[in-house]
N, C-alpha and C positions, 0 to 999 in steps of 0.2 A: 422867793417867797419864804418868809420865816414860818416856823411852826405856830407862833402866836397869830400871825396873819391868817394862816390856814384854819386855825381853831376859831377865830372870829368869823370867818366866812362860813364855816360849818355851822356855827351857832345861828348866824343870820339865815342860812338855808333851812335849818331845822325849825326856827321860829316862824318863818314866813311861808313855807310851802303849803301848809294846811289852813292858812288864813286867807280871807278874800283880798289879798294884796299880792303884788308881783314878786315872787321870789327871785326870778331871773333878773328883774329890774334892780332889785336890791343888791344882787351879787355884782352888778356893774357899778351901781352908785356908791357902795361902801368903799371900794378901792379908790374911786375917783375922789370922794370926799376926803379920804385920808392921804391922798397924794401917792398912793402905791402904784407904781408904773410897771410892775412885773408882768402883767397881762398884756400891756401894750408892747413891751419889749419882746415878748414871747407868745405870739398868738396860739401856737400849738399847746402851750401850757394852759392857756385860757380854756380852750375846748376840752382838754383832757380833765382839768380840775372840775369844770362845770359838769361834765358827764359823771365823774366820780361822785360829786355831791348829790346829783339827781339819782344816781344808782343807789346810793345809801338811803335816800328818801324812799325810793321804790321798794327796796328790800324791807324797810321798816313798815311800809304800808302793806306789803305782801304778807308779812308775819302777822300783823294786826288783823287783817281781813281774810286770813287764810281760809277759814271755814266758809265764808260767804263766796269766795272765789271758786272754791271746789264745787259748791252747790250750783253755781251759775255755769261753770264749764261742763259739769256732768249733764246739766239740763240741755245745754247747747248740743253736746254730742248725741244725747238721746233724740233730740229733734232732727238732727242730721240723719241718724239711722232710720227713723220712722218717716222722714221727709214730710213732717208736719209739726206744727206748733200746737201743743195741747195744754200745757200748764203755764201758770203765771211765771215761774222761773225760766221756762223756755222762751217765753215772750220777752222777758227782761233781757235775757242773753242776746237775743237778736236785736233788740232795740239798742243795747249798748254797742254792739258791733256796728250798726247803722250810724250811730252818733259819732263814731270815730273816723268815718270816711272823709268828711269835709276837711277836718284838720290835717289828716294825713295827706290829702291832695294838695292843700295850700302849703303845707310844710315842705313837701318835695319840690313843688313848682317855684316857690318864692324863698327858698332857704337863703340864698346869697343876698337877696334884697333885704330880707328881714335882719340878717346879721350885719351887713355892711351899712345899711341906711337907717335902720330903726334902732340901733344899739347905741346911739349917741346919748350921753347923760342928759343934755337939755331936753331932748325929745322924750326920754323916759320920764323925766319930771312932769312934763306937760301931759303925757299919757296917764300917769298916775293920778294927777289932779282931775283931768277930764273924766276918767272912768270912775273915780270916787264919786263924782257928781252923777254919773249914769247909774251907778249902783244905788246911790241914795234915792234917786228918782224911782228906780225899780222897786226898792223896798217900800217906798211910800205908796206907789200905785198898784202893787201886786195884789192880785186876787188869789188868795190861798185856799180856793175851794175845790181843787182838783186832786185826784189821787193817781197812783200809778196805773190803776185800771183804765183811766181816761187817756193815757198816753198811747199813741199809735205811731206808725213809722214816719208820717210827715212831721210830727212833733219831735221825734228823735232826730230826724234829719235837720230840723231847724235848730235844735240844741247843738248838733254837730257844727253847724255853720257859726253859731255863736261861740263855740269852743275854738274855732279857727282864729278869731280875732285876738285872743291872748297870746298868739305866737309872737306878737310884737311885745318886746320887753316894756314893762310898765303897765301892762293891761293884765288883770287877773280874771280867772274864770270864777 
């Protein structure tokens, strides 16, 4: 992989990670569209490079949201010490934790299937198109009359289940 190719993929990652489109799908489609075969020839490089790109994105998000993260982590620790949830931030911390469980379970159980079977460029294109329609339908039909105060653990769990679907490349959260 050349420096220019790595730079292009880094830009693709940076532009797509925080948009409602699949950054992982784009990281597979761009080399496929340009005929770059370095990831097919070296699968270990593919995983390493993907992790490096996502780590960079994670660090950028961590820096940007640092104050919010500290507030939520402190609230979570306080609720653990007291063994009760008393504040809005404590409740949000626990709901965030609950919402990560389904994707974690699906990711661990289906990792090889997701990587081996769902990472094909034609499937990614189909998934991108299909989920663009799903997101359009959700935008059209959404009732935006709820606040964070209305969210409870069953809702957080259902959000977590919905977050497990984007483990397939081409699907965005």
